C-alpha positions in Angstrom: 83.2 90.8 -43.4 83.0 90.3 -47.2 79.2 90.7 -48.0 79.3 88.7 -51.3 81.6 86.0 -50.0 79.8 85.5 -46.7 76.2 85.9 -47.6 75.7 84.9 -51.3 75.8 81.2 -50.6 72.8 81.6 -48.2 70.6 83.7 -50.4 68.7 80.9 -52.2 67.6 79.4 -48.9 66.7 82.8 -47.5 64.6 83.4 -50.6 62.8 80.1 -50.0 62.2 81.1 -46.4 60.9 84.5 -47.4 58.5 82.9 -49.9 57.2 80.4 -47.4 56.8 83.2 -44.8 54.8 85.5 -47.2 53.1 82.9 -49.3 54.4 84.1 -52.7 57.6 84.5 -54.7 56.8 88.2 -55.4 56.3 89.2 -51.8 59.2 87.1 -50.6 61.6 88.6 -53.1 60.4 92.1 -52.2 61.5 91.5 -48.6 64.9 90.1 -49.8 65.5 93.2 -52.1 64.7 95.5 -49.2 67.0 93.7 -46.9 69.9 93.6 -49.4 69.4 97.3 -50.2 69.6 98.2 -46.6 72.6 96.0 -46.0 74.5 97.5 -49.0 73.7 101.0 -47.8 75.0 100.4 -44.3 77.0 97.1 -43.8 77.6 98.0 -40.2 74.0 97.3 -39.3 74.4 93.6 -39.4 75.4 91.5 -36.4 79.0 90.3 -36.8 78.9 87.7 -34.0 78.2 84.1 -34.9 78.0 82.5 -38.4 77.1 84.4 -41.5 73.8 82.6 -42.2 72.4 83.3 -38.7 73.5 86.9 -39.0 71.8 87.3 -42.4 68.5 85.9 -41.2 68.7 88.1 -38.1 69.2 91.1 -40.3 66.3 90.0 -42.6 64.0 89.9 -39.6 65.0 93.4 -38.6 64.0 94.6 -42.0 60.8 92.5 -41.9 59.8 94.2 -38.7 60.6 97.7 -39.9 59.3 97.6 -43.5 57.2 94.5 -43.8 53.8 96.0 -43.4 54.5 98.6 -46.1 55.9 96.1 -48.5 52.9 93.8 -48.0 50.5 96.7 -48.7 52.4 97.7 -51.9 52.8 94.1 -53.2 49.1 93.1 -53.1 46.3 95.4 -54.2 43.5 93.0 -53.4 42.8 91.1 -50.3 42.9 87.3 -50.4 42.0 84.5 -48.0 45.7 84.2 -47.2 45.8 88.0 -46.3 42.9 87.6 -44.0 44.4 84.6 -42.2 47.8 86.3 -42.0 46.2 89.4 -40.3 44.5 87.1 -37.8 47.7 85.2 -36.9 50.7 86.5 -35.1 53.5 86.4 -37.7 56.2 85.8 -35.1 54.7 82.4 -34.2 55.1 81.2 -37.8 58.6 82.6 -38.0 59.6 80.7 -34.9 58.2 77.5 -36.3 59.7 77.9 -39.8 63.2 78.8 -38.6 63.6 75.5 -36.8 61.3 73.2 -38.8 62.0 74.4 -42.3 65.3 76.2 -42.1 67.0 73.8 -39.6 68.3 76.4 -37.1 68.8 75.3 -33.6 66.5 76.8 -30.9 69.3 79.0 -29.7 69.9 80.3 -33.3 66.2 80.8 -34.0 65.7 82.7 -30.7 68.7 85.0 -31.6 67.3 85.6 -35.1 63.9 86.7 -33.6 65.4 88.6 -30.7 63.6 86.5 -28.1 64.6 84.1 -25.3 64.7 80.3 -25.9 61.7 79.9 -23.6 59.7 82.5 -25.5 60.7 80.7 -28.8 59.4 77.4 -27.4 56.0 79.1 -26.5 55.8 80.6 -30.0 56.4 77.2 -31.7 53.8 75.5 -29.5 51.3 78.2 -30.5 52.1 77.8 -34.2 51.6 74.1 -33.9 48.1 74.6 -32.5 47.2 77.1 -35.2 48.5 74.9 -38.0 46.8 71.7 -36.8 43.5 73.0 -35.8 42.5 74.4 -39.2 42.3 73.5 -42.9 41.8 69.7 -42.8 41.8 68.6 -46.4 42.2 65.7 -49.0 45.9 65.1 -50.0 47.2 63.5 -53.2 50.7 62.1 -53.0 52.8 61.8 -56.2 55.8 59.7 -55.3 57.3 56.6 -57.0 59.3 55.3 -54.0 56.9 53.1 -51.9 58.7 53.6 -48.6 58.8 57.4 -49.0 55.1 57.4 -50.1 54.2 55.3 -47.0 56.1 57.7 -44.7 54.3 60.7 -46.3 50.9 59.0 -46.0 51.4 58.3 -42.3 52.6 61.8 -41.6 49.7 63.4 -43.5 47.1 61.2 -41.7 48.7 62.0 -38.3 47.9 65.7 -39.1 44.3 64.8 -39.5 44.2 65.0 -43.3 42.8 62.3 -45.7 45.1 60.7 -48.2 43.1 60.0 -51.4 45.8 58.2 -53.3 49.4 57.9 -54.4 50.4 58.4 -58.0 53.7 57.2 -59.5 53.5 58.6 -63.0 52.5 61.9 -64.6 49.4 60.6 -66.3 48.3 58.7 -63.2 48.7 61.9 -61.1 46.6 64.0 -63.5 43.9 61.4 -63.6 43.7 61.1 -59.8 43.7 64.8 -59.3 40.8 65.3 -61.7 38.8 62.4 -60.2 39.5 63.1 -56.5 39.9 66.9 -56.4 42.6 67.2 -53.7 43.0 70.2 -51.5 46.8 69.7 -51.4 49.4 67.7 -53.4 52.8 66.4 -52.3 54.9 65.9 -55.5 58.1 64.2 -56.3 60.0 65.5 -59.3 61.4 62.3 -60.9 58.6 59.7 -61.4 58.5 56.0 -62.1 58.3 56.0 -65.9 60.8 58.7 -66.3 58.1 61.4 -66.5 58.3 64.6 -64.6 56.4 65.6 -61.5 56.9 69.2 -62.5 55.0 68.5 -65.8 52.3 66.7 -63.8 51.9 69.7 -61.6 51.6 72.0 -64.6 48.9 69.7 -66.1 47.0 69.7 -62.8 47.3 73.5 -62.3 45.9 74.0 -65.8 42.5 72.7 -64.5 42.5 73.5 -60.8 44.1 75.8 -58.3 45.6 73.6 -55.7 48.7 74.1 -53.5 51.6 71.8 -54.4 54.6 71.0 -52.3 57.6 69.7 -54.3 59.9 67.1 -52.8 63.4 66.8 -54.3 67.0 65.9 -53.5 68.2 69.0 -55.4 66.0 72.0 -54.3 68.7 74.5 -55.3 68.1 73.5 -59.0 64.7 75.1 -58.7 65.8 78.2 -56.8 67.8 80.0 -59.6 65.6 83.1 -59.9 65.5 82.6 -63.7 61.8 81.5 -63.9 58.7 81.3 -61.6 59.7 79.0 -58.8 57.7 76.7 -56.5 56.9 78.4 -53.2 57.2 75.2 -51.3 60.2 72.9 -51.6 61.3 70.1 -49.3 64.7 68.5 -49.7 65.2 64.8 -49.5 65.8 63.1 -47.1 63.0 65.2 -45.4 62.4 65.7 -41.7 58.9 65.2 -40.3 58.6 68.7 -38.9 59.8 70.1 -42.3 56.8 68.5 -44.0 54.4 69.6 -41.3 55.7 73.2 -41.6 55.3 73.2 -45.4 51.8 71.7 -45.3 50.7 74.3 -42.7 52.1 77.1 -44.8 50.7 75.8 -48.1 47.2 75.4 -46.7 47.4 78.7 -44.8 48.4 80.8 -47.8 47.0 78.7 -50.8 43.7 77.1 -50.1 42.5 75.0 -53.1 39.8 76.6 -55.2 37.0 75.0 -57.3 38.5 73.1 -60.2 37.6 73.2 -63.8 37.9 69.5 -64.5 36.2 69.8 -67.9 39.0 71.9 -69.3 
């Protein structure tokens, strides 16, 4: 097995998964570095049956289980609301949910990655659904210039019990709505109606309030280069309903909105 040839194409998505799992780019990348270092030191540790991506995620979870607690302690000096929630929630439940909903693995593959039976995986996903949906109801701002996509997102968000406070189609409209409505979560497209950028809108909004933002784009790999700070939450188009649900749950779990400074 050629490590570079077999595993390099899958690293951007594994980094996305690690960030979604831990709630930050710093912590997620710390797990990735630990996994790669262990793999380089002893390539024979990795499972050689099945496809390369499944084997890589399986190995990542072995490292997660053996070093995760120490890495988490080293990466964060101060406790945060996300840390408290994470300690109160069984991590394997969220892993099971994310592997199928966010990463697109089959139930059989996800169960292999986690080292559990398919029946156990189903129980873990059900528990994760309950944990995600019972908490953290909030107001959601949608930034999307395609009416059909915006309507689909609005329906999905409302099905989860959240309140949609509006849909912006341009950068300026998005910033004005955010300042006026104070959302607890934002779903943001990248290319907007007037040619403006959803990324610029997000930067403007984050300058005056701390709110989790989930980016939605047809080209997520363009934002996963490792060359600059990257969004923790990216959803590729066309999106799957469970993918959006998983991202919303993760975003609200790890990144609750804080009081805005709308006068800034």
